[in-house]
N, C-alpha and C positions, 0 to 999 in steps of 0.2 A: 231854472233851465229854460232857454228859449224854445218855443214850440212844444212845450210839454203840458200835460194836464194831470190833475189829481183825481183818482177814482176812490170813492168811499163805499165800503160795504158794511152795512150795519144791520142789526136786528131791530126793525122799526116797530114791531107790534109787541110792546112789553106785556100787555095783558095776555096775549096768546102764548107768549113764552112762559109766563108764570103758570098758565093752565097746563101746558105740556110738561112743565118741570125742566125744560131744556135751559141750562145755564143759569137757572134761578139760583143754583148752588154757587155761582161764581160772580157774575156781573149781570145787572139788568140789561145793559147794552154795552157792547164794546165796538171799537172802531178799527177797521182794517184799512189803512191808508197806503196807497201805492202811488209813487210818482213815476210816470212812464213817458218816454218820448212819444210824440204824436205818431211817428212811423212804426211804433212797436218795439224799437230797439231798447237796449238796457238803459235804465236810469237808476235813481236811488230808490231802493225798496224799503219800506217800513211796514212791519206787521205788528199789530197789537193783540196778541192772543190772550185767552183767559189766563190769569195768573193770580196766585195767592202767596202770601209770605211763607206759609208753611209747606208749600210744595217742595219736592226734593230738589236739591241744588246739585247740578252736575259738576264734577271736578273738571278742571281744565285739561285739555289734551296736551301731550308733550310738545315742546317747541318743534317746529317743522325742521326737517333735515335739509342739508345742502342740496340734495337731489330733489328739486321741486320745480314746478312750473306754475306761474301765476297767470290767472285768466280774469278777464273783465267783460267779455262779450259772449253772446251765445255761441258764435262760431268758434271762438277760442276754447270754450268749455267742451263742446262736442269733440273738437279735434284732440284736446288733451285726454279726454276719456278714451277715445278710440285708438289713440297712439301711445297710451301710457306704457312705460317700461316697468318691469317688476321692481317693487320697492319704491316707486316714485310717489311723491306727494303733489296733489293738485290743490292749490290755494285759490279759492274763489272770492273775488272782491265783493264787497257789499253791492247789491243790485238786484234787479228783477229780471230773471232770465226766462223769457217766453220760448219754450222749446218747440221746434217745428215737428219733432219726431222722437221716438223712443231711442235710448242709448244704453249700452251695456259696458260694464267693466269685465274684462276677460283675462286679466293677468294677476298674478299673486302679489300680495303685500302692498297694494295700492292704497293710499289714503286720499279721500276726497273730502275736503273740509272748507268751511268758511274761514276766510283769512282773519276776520276781526274777532272771532269767537262768539259773536252775537248771532244766534241762530235765526232770529226774526229779521235780520238785515240781508240775508242771502236767500232769495226766494226763487226756486226752480219751479216753473209754472207750466202745466200742461194744457192751459186753456185754449191754445191754438194748435195743439199737436194733432197730427194726422192719425196717431195711434191711440189705443186705449190704455197703454201702460207707459210709465214714465222713465224709471231708472232700473236697470236689470243687472243681474250678476250671473255669469256663466263660466263654469270650469275654473274657478279661482278660489284661492285660500288666503286667509289672514288679511282680508280687506277691511278697511275702516271707513265709514261715512259719518261725518259729525259736523255739528255747529251750523246747520242749515235747515231750510224749510223746503218741503215739496208740497205741491197743492194742485187742485183742480184737474183731476184725471178720472176718466170714466170707470176704469177697471182697477188696476193694481198700481200702487205708488212705488214701493220697492218690490220688485219681482225677483224672487230667488228661483232660478232654474235648477231645482234640486236634482233633476235627472242628469245633470252634467257634472256633479261632484263639487258643489260649493261648500266649503268648510271654514269654520272659525270666522265667520263674518261678524263684525261689530257695527251696530247702528247706535250712535251715541249723541245725545243732546240734539235731536232733530225734532222739528215740528212736522206733523203729517196732517194736512188740512184739506178738507173737502175731497176725500178720496171715496168713490161711490161704490166700490166693491170691497177691496181689502187694502188697508194701509201697508201691511207687509204680508206678502203671499209666498208660501213655499209649496210647490206643486207636488203631485204624485211622483214617486220614484218607481220605475219599472222593475219587475222581478229580477231581470238579468243584472247581476252585479249590484244588487240593491244595498247590501251591507257596506260595500266600499263607497257607493255614491251618496247614500243618505246624508243629509246636512247635519254635521256634528259640531258641537262646541261653539255655537253661535250665541251672540248676546244682543239683546235689544234693551237699552238702558237710558234712563234720564230723558226720555222722549215725551212729547205732548202730542196726543192724537185728538183732534177735535173737528167737528163739522158745524157749520153755521146753522143747520136746520135738519130735520128728518129728511131722509131720501125721498125723492119724487120719481115717478115713472119716467119722466123726461130725462132724468139724470143717466139712465141706463136702460135703453130699450131691450137689452138682452136679459134683463133681470128675470130669474126663474122662480121668484117667490113673491110675486105681487108687490114688488117694491121693497122687500125685506131682505134681499140678498146683500148683506153688508156686515162687515166685521172690522175690528181693528187689526189684529194679528191672526192669521189663519195659516197654520203650518202642518204638513203631513210628514210622517217618517222622521221627525226631528229626534236627535239624540244628544243629550248633555247640554241642552240650551239653558240659558239663564235669561229670564224676562223680569226685569227689576226696576224699581224706582221710576216708573212711568206714570203719566197722568192721561186718562181717557175721559173725554167729555162729549156727550151728545152723539155717540155712535148709535144711531136710531134708524130703523126702517120706517117705511111709509105708514104702517099701522102698528108700529112699535113691537114688531115680532122678529127683529133681526137676530143675527148670530152674536157670539160672544165678543166682548172687547178683546179678550184673549181666547183663542179657539185652537186647541191642540187635538189631533186625531190621527188615525191610520198608523198604528204601531209606533207612536211616539214614546220614547223611553228616557227615563232618568233626567227629566227636566224640572227646573225650579221656577215657580212664578211667585215672586215675593215683593213686598213693599210697594205695590202699585196702588194708585188712587183712581177709582172708577166712579164717575158721577153721571147720572142720567143716560146710561146705556141700556139697551134692551135686555142684554144678558151680561153679567159681569165676567165670570170665568167659566169656560166651557171645556171640560175634559171629556172628550168623546162626543159621539153622535149616534143617533138611532140607526143611521145608514151604515152598513158595512159592505165591503167588497174586497176583491183581490186576496181572498182567503185570510183576511185579517180577523183574528179572534178577539183581540183587545185593542182598543184605540190608544189607551195610555197605560204604560207600565212603569211603576216606581216613580211616578211624578208627584211633586209636592206643591201645594198652594198654601202659602203661609203669610201672615202679617200683611194682609191687604185690607184696604178700606173700600167698601162698595156702598154707594148711596143711590137709592131709587133705580132698581133694575126690574122692570115690571114682569118680564118673562121668568127670570130666575137670577138670584145673586150668584150662586155657584151651582153648577150642574155637573154630575159625573155619569157617564154612560159607557158601558163596556170597558171597565178599568180593572187593573190588577195591581195590588200592593201599592196603592196610592195613598196620599195623606192630605187631608184638608184640615189645617190646624191654625189656631190663633188668628182667625180672620174676623173682622167686624163688618156686618152687613146691616144697613139701616134702611128700612122701607116700611114705615108703619102703616101706609095706605096701599100696600102691595095688592094689585088687582088679582093676582093668581095665588097669593099666599105661599110662594115657593122661594123663600129666601135661600133655602138650601134644598136642592132636588137631587135625588139619586134614582137612577133608572136602569132597568135590566141588570146585567151582571156587573158587580163591583166586588170581586173577590179580594179579601184582605184589606178592604178600605178602612182607614182610620179617620174618624170625624171627631175632633177633640178641641175643646177650649175655644169654641167659636162663639162670639157674641152676636146673637140674631135678634135684632131690634125690629120686631114686626109681628105679623099675625100668624106665621106658621112655616112649616117645612113640609116636604112631600117625599116620602120614601116609597118608591115604586120598584125597588130592586128585589130580586129573588136571591140575593146573597146575604150572608151574615156579615153585617157591618158593625164595627165597634164604634158606638157613640158614647163619648165620655166627656164630662166637664163642660158641656155646652149650656148656654143660658138663652132661653127664648122668652123675651118680653120687650115691650116698648121701653127703650132706654133713652128716649130723647133727652130727658133731663140730665143725663149723665155725660153728655157730649159737649165739647167746647162750642161748636157751631154746626149742628147737623144740617141746617138749611143750605149751608155752603159746602157740605161734604166733609167738614172737619170733625172727625170722630175720635179725636183725642179725649181721654177721660178727664173729668173734673173731680173735685172733692165730693160731689154728690153721688159717686159711683160705688157706694159701700157694698152692694151685692156683687160687684164685679172685681174689685181690688182684692188680690190675694186669694181668690176663690177658684182658680184654675186647678185642674187635676195634674198630678205628677205624671209625666209621660216617660216611656222607656227611652225615647230619644228626645230629650228636652229641646225646645226652641230657645236658644240662648240669648237671642236679641229680639227687640220689638221692631215696629215699623220705622222707628227713628234710629235704629241700630243701638239703642240703649240696652244695657244688660238686664236680663230677667233674673229675679232672685229665685230661691228654692220654692217659694209660694207664688207662682205666677198669677198675674191678672188674666181674666178671661178676655179674649179678643186680641186685636193687633197691637194695641197700645199698652205699655207697661208704665203705669203712673209712678214716677220717681219722687 
């Protein structure tokens, strides 16, 4: 392309990366290459994110309907989003879209998707935006966003304005890259009409969340936690969500004290977090928080975390705080050099919590709860030799897993499938993987 240039973003200091653990699980170095016209207009965008053959594979979206609009420039993209009709599909051509400002989807049943189906080829970039948020949702239901990348924004990548009644949103097969507060953010819902407005039935599935490096103070001057105000998904008042088959890599604060790769709180109910792969994030899964407000008694009610792989989460692999009738079952957490010794952490009230059949490969757990918690069938020991490739986050079991295979406890509500959706037999293996 005449008048164009190629920008390369790579992790140059391999020794430092190895020391931090960031992406040592995946690639020593990867290349993010983007071809952009010299004037900043759209060109061909190519992104090379962390990838491994065993990562979850997203099913293809249905063929686009006749009611669709095809876009290939930033101006066309903004116009299509802001003028979308209910039920319309917006097909975004491969390219690098440097957004000048925040945009919102505000009507029902809209689909915004990459035309090619290759999520790394459609890059919606906030690097030049005047705002701190990239793509929002307001007062809409049954919206789907899929097969594209969002990147380089100071605050929130996908912003769910939960106080406006956003329901049944699906985020499918997207890359969320270098978002310095929250990749997906669902805000507080005011008490007035809360039950009607709270975000219900949403799905985040087959997405990749990754950052090139730990957060810096310069990334977010408004950071309230010394550079550690960062998470992958952070949602309040969620009901009936499914967060599944995603990969999170390197969601880290400045001093490695960030929030969860998945962080659910403020009266979140009946959500399932399953089959996710979390590598080198400060906290893996976070159900609840020590801070409560708005007369909230429990942060999470009847939520389930199951069949997740978590590798090297220095603050905690899974933490539960102010929960009721939740379950943490059949997860595999590997962090033999854990600095805090909190592969699993339970804090304050956790009424009715079930912690069962988790494989905890590392130095310890921390039960700081004043509730009676049912711990059953968990195994705590360094199981490095039982995994396929623990350095790269592949915690599938090998033949060396004698103490793990068929050693799980029978549960009142058995987990019928493993992380690969393979059937579990009547004598389940401990952890997320069922060796067949």
